[in-house]
N, CA, C, O and CB atoms as a CASP TS submission, in Angstrom:
PFRMAT TS
TARGET T0000
AUTHOR 0000-0000-0000
METHOD Language model
MODEL 1
PARENT N/A
ATOM      1  N   UNK     1     102.539 154.224   9.689  1.00  0.00           N
ATOM      2  CA  UNK     1     102.669 153.553   8.900  1.00  0.00           C
ATOM      3  C   UNK     1     102.701 152.018   9.503  1.00  0.00           C
ATOM      4  O   UNK     1     103.330 151.788  10.536  1.00  0.00           O
ATOM      5  CB  UNK     1     103.668 154.062   8.230  1.00  0.00           C
ATOM      6  N   UNK     2     101.999 150.997   8.813  1.00  0.00           N
ATOM      7  CA  UNK     2     102.132 149.602   9.633  1.00  0.00           C
ATOM      8  C   UNK     2     103.353 149.148   9.134  1.00  0.00           C
ATOM      9  O   UNK     2     103.908 149.719   8.195  1.00  0.00           O
ATOM     10  CB  UNK     2     100.926 148.434   9.412  1.00  0.00           C
ATOM     11  N   UNK     3     103.950 147.873   9.852  1.00  0.00           N
ATOM     12  CA  UNK     3     105.262 147.143   9.785  1.00  0.00           C
ATOM     13  C   UNK     3     104.988 146.517   8.242  1.00  0.00           C
ATOM     14  O   UNK     3     105.993 146.009   7.746  1.00  0.00           O
ATOM     15  CB  UNK     3     105.523 145.877  11.178  1.00  0.00           C
ATOM     16  N   UNK     4     104.202 146.494   7.707  1.00  0.00           N
ATOM     17  CA  UNK     4     104.238 145.473   6.108  1.00  0.00           C
ATOM     18  C   UNK     4     103.215 146.579   5.666  1.00  0.00           C
ATOM     19  O   UNK     4     102.244 146.867   6.366  1.00  0.00           O
ATOM     20  CB  UNK     4     103.519 143.332   6.023  1.00  0.00           C
ATOM     21  N   UNK     5     103.497 147.201   4.428  1.00  0.00           N
ATOM     22  CA  UNK     5     102.524 147.641   3.763  1.00  0.00           C
ATOM     23  C   UNK     5     102.910 147.591   2.234  1.00  0.00           C
ATOM     24  O   UNK     5     103.261 148.706   1.847  1.00  0.00           O
ATOM     25  CB  UNK     5     102.173 148.934   4.282  1.00  0.00           C
ATOM     26  N   UNK     6     102.936 146.937   1.570  1.00  0.00           N
ATOM     27  CA  UNK     6     103.680 146.653   0.026  1.00  0.00           C
ATOM     28  C   UNK     6     102.357 148.002  -0.568  1.00  0.00           C
ATOM     29  O   UNK     6     102.708 149.066  -1.076  1.00  0.00           O
ATOM     30  CB  UNK     6     103.507 144.314  -0.895  1.00  0.00           C
ATOM     31  N   UNK     7     101.395 147.744  -0.419  1.00  0.00           N
ATOM     32  CA  UNK     7     100.226 148.508  -1.139  1.00  0.00           C
ATOM     33  C   UNK     7     100.860 150.266  -0.902  1.00  0.00           C
ATOM     34  O   UNK     7     100.679 151.141  -1.749  1.00  0.00           O
ATOM     35  CB  UNK     7      98.375 148.095  -0.197  1.00  0.00           C
ATOM     36  N   UNK     8     101.419 150.434   0.089  1.00  0.00           N
ATOM     37  CA  UNK     8     101.813 151.968   0.347  1.00  0.00           C
ATOM     38  C   UNK     8     103.260 152.394  -0.468  1.00  0.00           C
ATOM     39  O   UNK     8     103.521 153.528  -0.867  1.00  0.00           O
ATOM     40  CB  UNK     8     102.046 152.206   2.130  1.00  0.00           C
ATOM     41  N   UNK     9     104.109 151.214  -0.605  1.00  0.00           N
ATOM     42  CA  UNK     9     105.360 150.965  -1.031  1.00  0.00           C
ATOM     43  C   UNK     9     105.364 151.552  -2.611  1.00  0.00           C
ATOM     44  O   UNK     9     104.552 150.881  -3.247  1.00  0.00           O
ATOM     45  CB  UNK     9     105.693 149.356  -0.848  1.00  0.00           C
ATOM     46  N   UNK    10     105.936 152.475  -3.385  1.00  0.00           N
ATOM     47  CA  UNK    10     106.204 152.738  -4.542  1.00  0.00           C
ATOM     48  C   UNK    10     107.170 151.846  -5.481  1.00  0.00           C
ATOM     49  O   UNK    10     107.087 151.576  -6.679  1.00  0.00           O
ATOM     50  CB  UNK    10     106.578 153.876  -4.405  1.00  0.00           C
ATOM     51  N   UNK    11     107.940 151.556  -4.679  1.00  0.00           N
ATOM     52  CA  UNK    11     109.235 150.130  -5.109  1.00  0.00           C
ATOM     53  C   UNK    11     107.822 148.867  -5.346  1.00  0.00           C
ATOM     54  O   UNK    11     108.089 147.798  -5.894  1.00  0.00           O
ATOM     55  CB  UNK    11     110.853 149.471  -3.099  1.00  0.00           C
ATOM     56  N   UNK    12     106.763 149.089  -4.992  1.00  0.00           N
ATOM     57  CA  UNK    12     105.790 147.908  -5.665  1.00  0.00           C
ATOM     58  C   UNK    12     105.330 147.913  -6.809  1.00  0.00           C
ATOM     59  O   UNK    12     105.252 146.944  -7.564  1.00  0.00           O
ATOM     60  CB  UNK    12     104.698 147.704  -5.109  1.00  0.00           C
ATOM     61  N   UNK    13     104.933 149.211  -7.048  1.00  0.00           N
ATOM     62  CA  UNK    13     104.434 149.584  -8.215  1.00  0.00           C
ATOM     63  C   UNK    13     105.557 149.165  -9.089  1.00  0.00           C
ATOM     64  O   UNK    13     105.358 148.176  -9.796  1.00  0.00           O
ATOM     65  CB  UNK    13     104.019 151.039  -8.283  1.00  0.00           C
ATOM     66  N   UNK    14     106.881 149.853  -9.161  1.00  0.00           N
ATOM     67  CA  UNK    14     107.860 149.583  -9.740  1.00  0.00           C
ATOM     68  C   UNK    14     107.757 148.096 -10.148  1.00  0.00           C
ATOM     69  O   UNK    14     107.539 147.969 -11.353  1.00  0.00           O
ATOM     70  CB  UNK    14     108.909 149.965  -8.984  1.00  0.00           C
ATOM     71  N   UNK    15     107.867 146.819  -9.389  1.00  0.00           N
ATOM     72  CA  UNK    15     107.914 145.485  -9.834  1.00  0.00           C
ATOM     73  C   UNK    15     106.739 144.832 -10.474  1.00  0.00           C
ATOM     74  O   UNK    15     106.734 143.845 -11.210  1.00  0.00           O
ATOM     75  CB  UNK    15     108.247 144.759  -8.809  1.00  0.00           C
ATOM     76  N   UNK    16     105.858 145.480 -10.108  1.00  0.00           N
ATOM     77  CA  UNK    16     104.594 144.978 -11.009  1.00  0.00           C
ATOM     78  C   UNK    16     104.979 145.640 -12.346  1.00  0.00           C
ATOM     79  O   UNK    16     105.078 144.798 -13.239  1.00  0.00           O
ATOM     80  CB  UNK    16     102.929 145.522 -10.423  1.00  0.00           C
ATOM     81  N   UNK    17     105.201 146.775 -12.704  1.00  0.00           N
ATOM     82  CA  UNK    17     105.822 147.008 -14.202  1.00  0.00           C
ATOM     83  C   UNK    17     106.463 146.416 -14.727  1.00  0.00           C
ATOM     84  O   UNK    17     106.328 146.073 -15.901  1.00  0.00           O
ATOM     85  CB  UNK    17     106.417 147.829 -14.467  1.00  0.00           C
ATOM     86  N   UNK    18     107.801 145.989 -13.598  1.00  0.00           N
ATOM     87  CA  UNK    18     108.569 145.078 -13.941  1.00  0.00           C
ATOM     88  C   UNK    18     107.800 143.536 -14.994  1.00  0.00           C
ATOM     89  O   UNK    18     107.890 143.203 -16.175  1.00  0.00           O
ATOM     90  CB  UNK    18     109.172 144.769 -12.468  1.00  0.00           C
ATOM     91  N   UNK    19     107.079 142.958 -13.768  1.00  0.00           N
ATOM     92  CA  UNK    19     106.623 141.905 -13.945  1.00  0.00           C
ATOM     93  C   UNK    19     105.526 141.672 -15.432  1.00  0.00           C
ATOM     94  O   UNK    19     105.289 140.668 -16.103  1.00  0.00           O
ATOM     95  CB  UNK    19     106.070 141.715 -12.629  1.00  0.00           C
ATOM     96  N   UNK    20     105.044 143.090 -15.532  1.00  0.00           N
ATOM     97  CA  UNK    20     104.021 143.146 -16.764  1.00  0.00           C
ATOM     98  C   UNK    20     104.641 143.407 -17.849  1.00  0.00           C
ATOM     99  O   UNK    20     104.038 143.424 -18.922  1.00  0.00           O
ATOM    100  CB  UNK    20     102.952 144.129 -16.702  1.00  0.00           C
ATOM    101  N   UNK    21     106.108 143.685 -17.740  1.00  0.00           N
ATOM    102  CA  UNK    21     106.786 143.852 -19.215  1.00  0.00           C
ATOM    103  C   UNK    21     107.972 143.030 -19.531  1.00  0.00           C
ATOM    104  O   UNK    21     108.565 142.989 -20.608  1.00  0.00           O
ATOM    105  CB  UNK    21     107.269 145.287 -19.443  1.00  0.00           C
ATOM    106  N   UNK    22     108.250 142.353 -18.399  1.00  0.00           N
ATOM    107  CA  UNK    22     109.593 141.251 -18.854  1.00  0.00           C
ATOM    108  C   UNK    22     108.906 139.850 -19.206  1.00  0.00           C
ATOM    109  O   UNK    22     108.626 139.450 -18.076  1.00  0.00           O
ATOM    110  CB  UNK    22     110.873 140.925 -17.384  1.00  0.00           C
ATOM    111  N   UNK    23     108.585 139.129 -19.857  1.00  0.00           N
ATOM    112  CA  UNK    23     108.451 138.196 -20.542  1.00  0.00           C
ATOM    113  C   UNK    23     109.131 137.051 -19.893  1.00  0.00           C
ATOM    114  O   UNK    23     109.918 136.656 -20.752  1.00  0.00           O
ATOM    115  CB  UNK    23     108.816 138.505 -21.741  1.00  0.00           C
ATOM    116  N   UNK    24     109.280 136.156 -18.632  1.00  0.00           N
ATOM    117  CA  UNK    24     109.625 135.334 -18.109  1.00  0.00           C
ATOM    118  C   UNK    24     109.797 134.054 -18.616  1.00  0.00           C
ATOM    119  O   UNK    24     110.699 133.265 -18.335  1.00  0.00           O
ATOM    120  CB  UNK    24     109.095 135.405 -17.363  1.00  0.00           C
ATOM    121  N   UNK    25     108.430 133.831 -19.746  1.00  0.00           N
ATOM    122  CA  UNK    25     108.035 132.782 -19.988  1.00  0.00           C
ATOM    123  C   UNK    25     109.467 132.714 -21.664  1.00  0.00           C
ATOM    124  O   UNK    25     109.784 131.632 -22.157  1.00  0.00           O
ATOM    125  CB  UNK    25     106.021 132.810 -20.111  1.00  0.00           C
ATOM    126  N   UNK    26     109.925 133.790 -22.076  1.00  0.00           N
ATOM    127  CA  UNK    26     110.744 134.006 -23.172  1.00  0.00           C
ATOM    128  C   UNK    26     112.172 133.669 -23.015  1.00  0.00           C
ATOM    129  O   UNK    26     112.960 133.308 -23.889  1.00  0.00           O
ATOM    130  CB  UNK    26     110.632 135.298 -23.540  1.00  0.00           C
ATOM    131  N   UNK    27     112.415 133.887 -21.482  1.00  0.00           N
ATOM    132  CA  UNK    27     113.804 133.622 -20.935  1.00  0.00           C
ATOM    133  C   UNK    27     113.841 132.189 -20.150  1.00  0.00           C
ATOM    134  O   UNK    27     113.396 131.726 -19.100  1.00  0.00           O
ATOM    135  CB  UNK    27     114.238 134.869 -19.896  1.00  0.00           C
ATOM    136  N   UNK    28     114.921 131.593 -21.674  1.00  0.00           N
ATOM    137  CA  UNK    28     114.794 130.063 -21.566  1.00  0.00           C
ATOM    138  C   UNK    28     115.949 129.764 -20.231  1.00  0.00           C
ATOM    139  O   UNK    28     116.010 128.568 -19.943  1.00  0.00           O
ATOM    140  CB  UNK    28     115.269 129.185 -23.277  1.00  0.00           C
ATOM    141  N   UNK    29     116.614 130.437 -19.618  1.00  0.00           N
ATOM    142  CA  UNK    29     117.335 130.732 -18.398  1.00  0.00           C
ATOM    143  C   UNK    29     117.320 132.062 -17.601  1.00  0.00           C
ATOM    144  O   UNK    29     116.743 133.138 -17.752  1.00  0.00           O
ATOM    145  CB  UNK    29     118.561 130.528 -18.697  1.00  0.00           C
ATOM    146  N   UNK    30     118.171 131.564 -16.708  1.00  0.00           N
ATOM    147  CA  UNK    30     118.694 132.901 -15.649  1.00  0.00           C
ATOM    148  C   UNK    30     119.345 133.869 -16.161  1.00  0.00           C
ATOM    149  O   UNK    30     119.084 135.049 -15.924  1.00  0.00           O
ATOM    150  CB  UNK    30     119.636 132.579 -14.558  1.00  0.00           C
ATOM    151  N   UNK    31     120.279 133.466 -16.934  1.00  0.00           N
ATOM    152  CA  UNK    31     121.098 134.727 -17.419  1.00  0.00           C
ATOM    153  C   UNK    31     120.496 135.865 -18.514  1.00  0.00           C
ATOM    154  O   UNK    31     120.767 137.065 -18.558  1.00  0.00           O
ATOM    155  CB  UNK    31     122.371 134.133 -18.090  1.00  0.00           C
ATOM    156  N   UNK    32     119.302 134.845 -19.655  1.00  0.00           N
ATOM    157  CA  UNK    32     118.469 135.729 -20.128  1.00  0.00           C
ATOM    158  C   UNK    32     117.430 136.683 -19.716  1.00  0.00           C
ATOM    159  O   UNK    32     117.041 137.746 -20.199  1.00  0.00           O
ATOM    160  CB  UNK    32     118.083 135.229 -20.693  1.00  0.00           C
ATOM    161  N   UNK    33     116.918 135.637 -18.144  1.00  0.00           N
ATOM    162  CA  UNK    33     115.677 136.704 -17.384  1.00  0.00           C
ATOM    163  C   UNK    33     116.410 137.721 -16.587  1.00  0.00           C
ATOM    164  O   UNK    33     115.702 138.515 -15.968  1.00  0.00           O
ATOM    165  CB  UNK    33     114.531 135.859 -16.192  1.00  0.00           C
ATOM    166  N   UNK    34     117.981 137.870 -16.467  1.00  0.00           N
ATOM    167  CA  UNK    34     118.346 138.677 -15.680  1.00  0.00           C
ATOM    168  C   UNK    34     118.787 140.214 -16.683  1.00  0.00           C
ATOM    169  O   UNK    34     118.946 141.373 -16.300  1.00  0.00           O
ATOM    170  CB  UNK    34     119.491 137.889 -14.810  1.00  0.00           C
ATOM    171  N   UNK    35     118.879 139.624 -18.022  1.00  0.00           N
ATOM    172  CA  UNK    35     119.470 140.324 -19.359  1.00  0.00           C
ATOM    173  C   UNK    35     118.117 141.086 -19.236  1.00  0.00           C
ATOM    174  O   UNK    35     118.048 142.126 -18.581  1.00  0.00           O
ATOM    175  CB  UNK    35     119.893 139.298 -20.999  1.00  0.00           C
ATOM    176  N   UNK    36     117.317 140.688 -19.713  1.00  0.00           N
ATOM    177  CA  UNK    36     115.793 141.221 -19.820  1.00  0.00           C
ATOM    178  C   UNK    36     115.019 142.442 -18.614  1.00  0.00           C
ATOM    179  O   UNK    36     114.272 143.419 -18.667  1.00  0.00           O
ATOM    180  CB  UNK    36     114.896 139.746 -19.689  1.00  0.00           C
ATOM    181  N   UNK    37     115.756 141.639 -17.579  1.00  0.00           N
ATOM    182  CA  UNK    37     115.229 142.573 -16.736  1.00  0.00           C
ATOM    183  C   UNK    37     116.206 144.110 -16.515  1.00  0.00           C
ATOM    184  O   UNK    37     115.689 145.207 -16.304  1.00  0.00           O
ATOM    185  CB  UNK    37     115.034 141.725 -15.372  1.00  0.00           C
ATOM    186  N   UNK    38     117.804 143.839 -16.632  1.00  0.00           N
ATOM    187  CA  UNK    38     117.959 144.828 -16.832  1.00  0.00           C
ATOM    188  C   UNK    38     118.062 145.778 -18.223  1.00  0.00           C
ATOM    189  O   UNK    38     118.518 146.917 -18.332  1.00  0.00           O
ATOM    190  CB  UNK    38     118.683 144.763 -16.220  1.00  0.00           C
ATOM    191  N   UNK    39     117.702 145.240 -18.848  1.00  0.00           N
ATOM    192  CA  UNK    39     117.196 145.892 -20.462  1.00  0.00           C
ATOM    193  C   UNK    39     116.073 147.098 -20.187  1.00  0.00           C
ATOM    194  O   UNK    39     116.040 148.287 -20.507  1.00  0.00           O
ATOM    195  CB  UNK    39     116.276 144.474 -21.599  1.00  0.00           C
ATOM    196  N   UNK    40     114.771 145.840 -19.112  1.00  0.00           N
ATOM    197  CA  UNK    40     113.559 146.958 -18.940  1.00  0.00           C
ATOM    198  C   UNK    40     114.111 148.087 -17.734  1.00  0.00           C
ATOM    199  O   UNK    40     113.582 149.187 -17.571  1.00  0.00           O
ATOM    200  CB  UNK    40     111.899 146.075 -18.336  1.00  0.00           C
ATOM    201  N   UNK    41     115.164 147.628 -17.014  1.00  0.00           N
ATOM    202  CA  UNK    41     115.192 148.746 -15.892  1.00  0.00           C
ATOM    203  C   UNK    41     116.430 149.858 -16.723  1.00  0.00           C
ATOM    204  O   UNK    41     116.313 150.922 -16.115  1.00  0.00           O
ATOM    205  CB  UNK    41     115.808 147.955 -14.017  1.00  0.00           C
ATOM    206  N   UNK    42     117.299 149.998 -17.599  1.00  0.00           N
ATOM    207  CA  UNK    42     117.973 150.612 -18.225  1.00  0.00           C
ATOM    208  C   UNK    42     116.556 151.188 -19.381  1.00  0.00           C
ATOM    209  O   UNK    42     116.987 151.232 -20.534  1.00  0.00           O
ATOM    210  CB  UNK    42     119.325 149.678 -18.688  1.00  0.00           C
ATOM    211  N   UNK    43     115.910 151.369 -19.342  1.00  0.00           N
ATOM    212  CA  UNK    43     114.724 151.945 -20.667  1.00  0.00           C
ATOM    213  C   UNK    43     114.067 152.330 -19.208  1.00  0.00           C
ATOM    214  O   UNK    43     114.092 153.538 -19.442  1.00  0.00           O
ATOM    215  CB  UNK    43     113.618 150.550 -22.164  1.00  0.00           C
ATOM    216  N   UNK    44     113.653 152.281 -18.247  1.00  0.00           N
ATOM    217  CA  UNK    44     112.760 153.241 -17.333  1.00  0.00           C
ATOM    218  C   UNK    44     113.794 154.164 -16.820  1.00  0.00           C
ATOM    219  O   UNK    44     113.377 155.255 -16.430  1.00  0.00           O
ATOM    220  CB  UNK    44     111.899 152.471 -16.032  1.00  0.00           C
ATOM    221  N   UNK    45     115.217 153.908 -16.737  1.00  0.00           N
ATOM    222  CA  UNK    45     115.984 155.250 -16.170  1.00  0.00           C
ATOM    223  C   UNK    45     115.676 156.208 -17.553  1.00  0.00           C
ATOM    224  O   UNK    45     115.180 157.222 -17.062  1.00  0.00           O
ATOM    225  CB  UNK    45     117.984 154.979 -15.769  1.00  0.00           C
ATOM    226  N   UNK    46     115.713 156.373 -18.832  1.00  0.00           N
ATOM    227  CA  UNK    46     115.283 157.254 -19.792  1.00  0.00           C
ATOM    228  C   UNK    46     113.834 157.816 -19.869  1.00  0.00           C
ATOM    229  O   UNK    46     113.530 158.884 -20.400  1.00  0.00           O
ATOM    230  CB  UNK    46     115.548 156.660 -20.899  1.00  0.00           C
ATOM    231  N   UNK    47     112.998 156.962 -19.274  1.00  0.00           N
ATOM    232  CA  UNK    47     112.131 157.064 -18.848  1.00  0.00           C
ATOM    233  C   UNK    47     111.582 158.121 -17.553  1.00  0.00           C
ATOM    234  O   UNK    47     110.746 157.544 -16.858  1.00  0.00           O
ATOM    235  CB  UNK    47     112.120 156.032 -18.804  1.00  0.00           C
ATOM    236  N   UNK    48     111.839 159.328 -17.165  1.00  0.00           N
ATOM    237  CA  UNK    48     111.572 159.481 -15.889  1.00  0.00           C
ATOM    238  C   UNK    48     110.089 159.507 -15.545  1.00  0.00           C
ATOM    239  O   UNK    48     109.619 159.103 -14.481  1.00  0.00           O
ATOM    240  CB  UNK    48     112.210 160.602 -15.479  1.00  0.00           C
ATOM    241  N   UNK    49     109.338 160.077 -16.661  1.00  0.00           N
ATOM    242  CA  UNK    49     108.186 160.787 -16.667  1.00  0.00           C
ATOM    243  C   UNK    49     106.858 159.220 -15.665  1.00  0.00           C
ATOM    244  O   UNK    49     106.049 159.196 -14.738  1.00  0.00           O
ATOM    245  CB  UNK    49     107.839 161.361 -18.815  1.00  0.00           C
ATOM    246  N   UNK    50     107.469 158.209 -16.714  1.00  0.00           N
ATOM    247  CA  UNK    50     106.950 156.803 -16.388  1.00  0.00           C
ATOM    248  C   UNK    50     107.265 156.708 -14.610  1.00  0.00           C
ATOM    249  O   UNK    50     106.370 156.584 -13.775  1.00  0.00           O
ATOM    250  CB  UNK    50     107.923 155.456 -17.451  1.00  0.00           C
ATOM    251  N   UNK    51     108.834 156.807 -14.279  1.00  0.00           N
ATOM    252  CA  UNK    51     109.094 156.256 -12.887  1.00  0.00           C
ATOM    253  C   UNK    51     108.530 157.557 -12.009  1.00  0.00           C
ATOM    254  O   UNK    51     108.481 157.323 -10.802  1.00  0.00           O
ATOM    255  CB  UNK    51     110.884 155.831 -12.588  1.00  0.00           C
ATOM    256  N   UNK    52     108.098 158.885 -12.411  1.00  0.00           N
ATOM    257  CA  UNK    52     107.743 159.743 -11.103  1.00  0.00           C
ATOM    258  C   UNK    52     106.127 159.487 -10.875  1.00  0.00           C
ATOM    259  O   UNK    52     105.338 160.070 -10.132  1.00  0.00           O
ATOM    260  CB  UNK    52     108.105 161.553 -11.346  1.00  0.00           C
ATOM    261  N   UNK    53     105.907 158.221 -11.939  1.00  0.00           N
ATOM    262  CA  UNK    53     104.548 157.989 -11.769  1.00  0.00           C
ATOM    263  C   UNK    53     104.118 157.252 -10.812  1.00  0.00           C
ATOM    264  O   UNK    53     103.071 157.313 -10.166  1.00  0.00           O
ATOM    265  CB  UNK    53     104.065 157.539 -12.715  1.00  0.00           C
ATOM    266  N   UNK    54     105.302 156.306 -10.744  1.00  0.00           N
ATOM    267  CA  UNK    54     105.280 155.165  -9.410  1.00  0.00           C
ATOM    268  C   UNK    54     104.579 155.745  -8.087  1.00  0.00           C
ATOM    269  O   UNK    54     103.679 155.213  -7.438  1.00  0.00           O
ATOM    270  CB  UNK    54     106.977 154.732  -8.894  1.00  0.00           C
ATOM    271  N   UNK    55     105.254 157.039  -7.839  1.00  0.00           N
ATOM    272  CA  UNK    55     104.619 158.238  -6.711  1.00  0.00           C
ATOM    273  C   UNK    55     103.581 158.966  -6.748  1.00  0.00           C
ATOM    274  O   UNK    55     103.206 159.455  -5.683  1.00  0.00           O
ATOM    275  CB  UNK    55     105.325 159.222  -6.507  1.00  0.00           C
ATOM    276  N   UNK    56     102.852 159.234  -7.937  1.00  0.00           N
ATOM    277  CA  UNK    56     101.858 159.708  -8.241  1.00  0.00           C
ATOM    278  C   UNK    56     100.473 158.881  -7.803  1.00  0.00           C
ATOM    279  O   UNK    56      99.551 159.679  -7.635  1.00  0.00           O
ATOM    280  CB  UNK    56     102.068 159.926  -9.512  1.00  0.00           C
ATOM    281  N   UNK    57     100.127 157.648  -7.599  1.00  0.00           N
ATOM    282  CA  UNK    57      99.692 156.742  -7.763  1.00  0.00           C
ATOM    283  C   UNK    57      98.796 157.471  -6.314  1.00  0.00           C
ATOM    284  O   UNK    57      99.368 158.201  -5.503  1.00  0.00           O
ATOM    285  CB  UNK    57     100.624 155.381  -7.981  1.00  0.00           C
ATOM    286  N   UNK    58      97.330 157.094  -6.225  1.00  0.00           N
ATOM    287  CA  UNK    58      97.092 158.008  -5.101  1.00  0.00           C
ATOM    288  C   UNK    58      97.218 157.473  -3.094  1.00  0.00           C
ATOM    289  O   UNK    58      97.276 158.020  -1.993  1.00  0.00           O
ATOM    290  CB  UNK    58      95.469 158.455  -5.553  1.00  0.00           C
ATOM    291  N   UNK    59      97.203 156.273  -3.617  1.00  0.00           N
ATOM    292  CA  UNK    59      97.722 155.251  -2.017  1.00  0.00           C
ATOM    293  C   UNK    59      99.339 155.549  -2.133  1.00  0.00           C
ATOM    294  O   UNK    59      99.979 154.889  -1.314  1.00  0.00           O
ATOM    295  CB  UNK    59      97.352 152.965  -2.099  1.00  0.00           C
ATOM    296  N   UNK    60      99.973 156.229  -2.805  1.00  0.00           N
ATOM    297  CA  UNK    60     101.715 156.290  -2.169  1.00  0.00           C
ATOM    298  C   UNK    60     102.074 157.667  -2.399  1.00  0.00           C
ATOM    299  O   UNK    60     103.265 157.975  -2.444  1.00  0.00           O
ATOM    300  CB  UNK    60     103.028 155.215  -3.068  1.00  0.00           C
ATOM    301  N   UNK    61     101.198 158.494  -2.544  1.00  0.00           N
ATOM    302  CA  UNK    61     101.474 159.829  -2.903  1.00  0.00           C
ATOM    303  C   UNK    61     101.996 160.492  -1.932  1.00  0.00           C
ATOM    304  O   UNK    61     102.392 161.636  -2.157  1.00  0.00           O
ATOM    305  CB  UNK    61     100.455 160.495  -3.331  1.00  0.00           C
ATOM    306  N   UNK    62     102.108 159.955  -0.705  1.00  0.00           N
ATOM    307  CA  UNK    62     102.561 160.887   0.645  1.00  0.00           C
ATOM    308  C   UNK    62     104.408 160.402   0.104  1.00  0.00           C
ATOM    309  O   UNK    62     105.281 161.266   0.187  1.00  0.00           O
ATOM    310  CB  UNK    62     101.731 160.081   2.835  1.00  0.00           C
ATOM    311  N   UNK    63     104.575 159.706  -0.147  1.00  0.00           N
ATOM    312  CA  UNK    63     105.916 159.656  -0.897  1.00  0.00           C
ATOM    313  C   UNK    63     106.810 160.443  -1.825  1.00  0.00           C
ATOM    314  O   UNK    63     108.025 160.362  -2.007  1.00  0.00           O
ATOM    315  CB  UNK    63     105.823 158.869  -1.463  1.00  0.00           C
ATOM    316  N   UNK    64     105.332 161.706  -2.696  1.00  0.00           N
ATOM    317  CA  UNK    64     106.140 162.469  -3.081  1.00  0.00           C
ATOM    318  C   UNK    64     106.072 163.546  -2.861  1.00  0.00           C
ATOM    319  O   UNK    64     105.073 164.254  -2.990  1.00  0.00           O
ATOM    320  CB  UNK    64     106.296 162.409  -3.955  1.00  0.00           C
ATOM    321  N   UNK    65     107.532 163.975  -2.348  1.00  0.00           N
ATOM    322  CA  UNK    65     108.300 165.088  -1.568  1.00  0.00           C
ATOM    323  C   UNK    65     109.037 165.497  -2.489  1.00  0.00           C
ATOM    324  O   UNK    65     109.833 166.414  -2.281  1.00  0.00           O
ATOM    325  CB  UNK    65     109.121 164.751  -0.332  1.00  0.00           C
TER
END
């Protein structure tokens, strides 16, 4: 694997999911943004089927072991 290959990293898919679902423009300050981010991540913890999906994408399937 190349030294830097974000497209092959399942964590990048989680980051993209976070960016799509946490509305930074609604957060009027850093504390509110942190709160919304934690809320999103806690919600994902209760949705393991979605987290598994980060590893099921064709370009990151190598990590699904």
